[in-house]
N, C-alpha and C positions, 0 to 999 in steps of 0.2 A: 372449825373455821378459824383462821387466824385473825388477829386484830386488824391487820392490814386489809384483808378482804372485806371485813365488816365496815371499815372506814370507807372503802370504795363502793360497796354494794348498797348501803343505806341511802346515800344521797341519790344514787342512780334510781332506786325504786321510788323515792319521794318525787323526784322530777317526772318519772313516768306516770305516776299516779295523778299528779297535778295536771300534767298535760292531758291525760285522758278525761279528767273531770271537766276541764275547761272546754271541751269539745261537744258538749251535749246540746246546748241550745244555740240557735243562730239569731243574731240580732238584725235590726233593720239595715245596718251598714253592710253586713255580710250578704244579705238578700240583694241589696242594690248592687254590690260588687259582682255577684253572680249574674245578674241581669245584664250589667255592662259587658261582662265577659262573653255572654251569649250573643249580644248585639255585635260585638267585634268579630266573633267567629262568623256570624251571618254575613257581615260586610266582606270578610276575607274570602268566604266561599262565593260571593257574588263577583268580586274582582278577579280572584284566582281560583276558579273551580277545580275540584279534584280531577285529575286526568285519567285515572284508571280505577279499576275495582279495588285494588290493594290501597290505594291512597284514600278512597271513599271509606273503606273499612277502617283504616287507621284513624281518620278524623272522627268516625262515629264512636270508635273505642276511646279516643281522647275525650269526647263529650260525656260518655258514660262514666268515665273514671273521674273527671274533673267536674 
């Protein structure tokens, strides 16, 4: 491995490791934010309901992923 690759690879691995370590616990602000997001989604569904089965499926996938 060349020195150039080591210079590029080491910071990338460190940033990735730190990013993963920071995602373990959720604080109260993150839980409150998620609650607000869900409330906003419920309001959007009440004002503009999904029109077809594909749109309903897409919204449920969005909720499951986010």
